[in-house]
C-alpha positions as CSV (number, residue, x, y, z in Angstrom):
1,M,97.2,124.9,126.0
2,S,93.9,123.7,127.5
3,D,92.2,124.8,124.3
4,Q,94.3,122.4,122.3
5,K,93.6,119.6,124.7
6,S,89.9,120.1,124.6
7,K,89.9,120.3,120.8
8,S,91.9,117.1,120.5
9,R,89.5,115.3,122.9
10,Q,86.5,116.4,120.8
11,Q,88.2,115.2,117.7
12,S,89.0,111.9,119.2
13,K,85.4,111.5,120.4
14,L,84.1,112.3,116.9
15,E,86.5,109.8,115.3
16,S,85.7,107.1,117.7
17,A,81.9,107.6,117.5
18,E,80.1,105.0,115.3
19,P,78.9,106.3,112.0
20,E,75.3,107.4,112.5
21,E,72.5,106.3,110.2
22,E,72.1,108.8,107.3
23,L,69.3,111.2,108.2
24,I,66.8,111.9,105.5
25,S,65.3,115.4,105.4
26,K,61.6,115.9,105.8
27,S,61.5,117.3,102.2
28,E,63.1,114.2,100.9
29,L,60.6,112.0,102.8
30,K,57.7,114.0,101.2
31,R,59.3,113.6,97.7
32,Q,59.6,109.8,98.3
33,S,56.0,109.7,99.5
34,K,54.8,111.6,96.4
35,D,56.8,109.3,94.1
36,L,55.2,106.2,95.7
37,Q,51.7,107.8,95.3
38,K,52.5,108.4,91.6
39,L,53.6,104.8,91.3
40,G,50.3,103.7,92.9
41,Q,48.3,106.0,90.6
42,T,50.1,104.6,87.6
43,V,49.1,101.1,88.6
44,V,45.5,102.2,89.3
45,N,45.3,103.8,85.8
46,L,46.5,100.7,83.9
47,T,44.1,98.8,81.6
48,P,42.6,95.6,83.2
49,A,44.9,93.4,81.1
50,H,48.1,95.2,82.2
51,Y,46.8,95.5,85.8
52,A,46.5,91.7,85.9
53,T,50.2,91.3,85.1
54,I,51.4,93.4,88.1
55,P,52.6,91.3,91.1
56,L,50.6,92.5,94.1
57,D,50.0,91.1,97.6
58,E,46.4,90.8,98.8
59,E,46.3,94.0,101.0
60,L,47.8,96.2,98.3
61,K,45.6,94.6,95.6
62,D,42.5,95.4,97.7
63,A,43.6,99.0,98.2
64,L,44.3,99.4,94.4
65,D,40.9,97.8,93.5
66,I,39.1,100.3,95.8
67,A,41.0,103.2,94.2
68,R,40.0,101.9,90.7
69,V,36.3,102.1,91.7
70,I,36.4,105.5,93.5
71,N,35.4,108.6,91.5
72,K,38.7,110.3,90.6
73,K,37.2,113.8,91.2
74,K,36.4,113.1,94.9
75,D,38.7,113.7,97.9
76,G,38.4,110.0,98.8
77,Y,40.5,109.1,95.7
78,R,43.3,111.4,96.9
79,R,43.2,109.8,100.4
80,Q,43.1,106.3,98.9
81,L,46.3,107.2,96.9
82,Q,47.9,108.4,100.1
83,F,47.0,105.1,101.7
84,I,48.4,103.2,98.7
85,G,51.6,105.2,99.1
86,K,51.8,104.2,102.7
87,L,51.4,100.6,101.8
88,L,54.1,100.9,99.2
89,R,56.5,102.4,101.7
90,Q,56.3,99.2,103.7
91,R,57.1,96.9,100.7
92,D,59.7,96.1,98.2
93,N,58.5,97.9,95.1
94,S,61.1,96.6,92.6
95,P,58.8,93.8,91.2
96,I,56.1,96.3,90.6
97,E,58.5,98.8,88.9
98,V,59.9,95.9,86.8
99,A,56.5,94.9,85.6
100,L,55.6,98.5,84.7
101,A,58.9,98.9,82.8
102,K,58.0,95.8,80.8
103,I,54.6,97.2,79.9
104,T,56.2,100.5,78.9
105,H,58.9,98.8,76.9
106,Q,56.3,96.6,75.1
107,H,54.4,99.8,74.2
108,Q,57.5,101.4,72.9
109,A,58.5,98.4,70.9
110,N,55.0,98.3,69.3
111,N,55.3,102.0,68.4
112,A,58.7,101.4,66.9
113,A,57.4,98.5,64.8
114,F,54.4,100.6,63.7
115,H,56.7,103.4,62.6
116,E,59.0,101.0,60.7
117,L,55.9,99.7,58.8
118,E,55.0,103.3,57.9
119,R,58.5,103.9,56.6
120,A,58.5,100.8,54.6
121,R,55.1,101.8,53.0
122,E,56.4,105.2,52.2
123,D,59.6,103.7,50.6
124,V,57.5,101.4,48.4
125,I,55.4,104.4,47.3
126,T,58.2,106.8,46.6
127,R,61.1,104.5,45.5
128,G,59.2,101.7,43.8
129,D,61.2,98.7,42.7
130,D,64.3,99.5,44.7
131,A,62.3,99.6,48.0
132,I,60.3,96.5,47.0
133,Q,63.6,94.6,46.4
134,G,64.9,95.6,49.8
135,L,61.7,94.5,51.6
136,I,61.7,91.2,49.8
137,E,65.3,90.6,50.9
138,E,64.3,91.3,54.5
139,Y,61.0,89.5,54.3
140,P,61.1,86.7,51.6
141,E,57.5,85.8,52.2
142,L,56.3,89.1,50.7
143,D,54.9,88.9,47.2
144,R,56.7,91.1,44.7
145,Q,53.8,91.2,42.3
146,K,51.4,92.3,45.0
147,L,53.7,95.1,46.2
148,R,54.2,96.4,42.6
149,Q,50.4,96.3,42.2
150,F,50.0,98.3,45.4
151,H,52.6,100.8,44.2
152,R,50.7,101.4,40.9
153,Q,47.3,101.7,42.7
154,V,48.6,104.2,45.2
155,K,50.2,106.3,42.5
156,K,46.9,106.3,40.6
157,E,45.0,107.3,43.7
158,Q,47.4,110.2,44.4
159,E,47.0,111.5,40.8
160,K,43.2,111.4,41.0
161,N,43.1,112.7,44.6
162,A,41.0,109.6,45.4
163,P,40.5,108.2,48.9
164,P,43.7,106.3,49.9
165,K,42.3,102.8,49.8
166,A,45.3,101.1,48.3
167,F,47.5,103.2,50.7
168,R,45.8,101.6,53.7
169,E,45.7,98.1,52.1
170,L,49.5,98.2,51.5
171,F,50.1,99.0,55.1
172,Q,47.8,96.2,56.2
173,Y,49.5,93.8,53.9
174,L,52.9,94.7,55.2
175,K,51.7,94.5,58.8
176,D,50.1,91.0,58.3
177,V,53.1,89.5,56.6
178,T,55.8,91.0,58.8
179,Q,54.0,90.2,62.1
180,K,53.6,86.5,61.2
181,E,57.3,86.0,61.9
């Protein structure tokens, strides 16, 4: 009987105890630290134009500037990244992550547009007038006569195994006209 009383007392103590703060394992803390160091390294490796768009406070900017100057093969660079990780742990990193996501999205959008232009060029070369008509419907500012001329020139180049001058010019023309929008 006393066993049951002690068990019920322990259960009531457990139920009445306030929920404790969720403990994070040492391994998880190390993973988070590595992730923040990688975030810092990503910012350090950005081009100067992209680096300027990242919202940074003065202390973090100074630490990142030092890391950009340090020789990446030296141990000081690794220690500087650890320091940057420490600084990032003390801050809200969401604005930095949002800015990096914008840069990544912009890059992906540029790649998608480039691939779309390549597909359009291939269509003009392989399908001829049908593809030209489709492009003109999508981009009315394109010149039908010029596209047909490019089509004929590319076909001649391919027959003669000549350098692909018209092939490149067609791509450049499509790029110039479609990016004006």
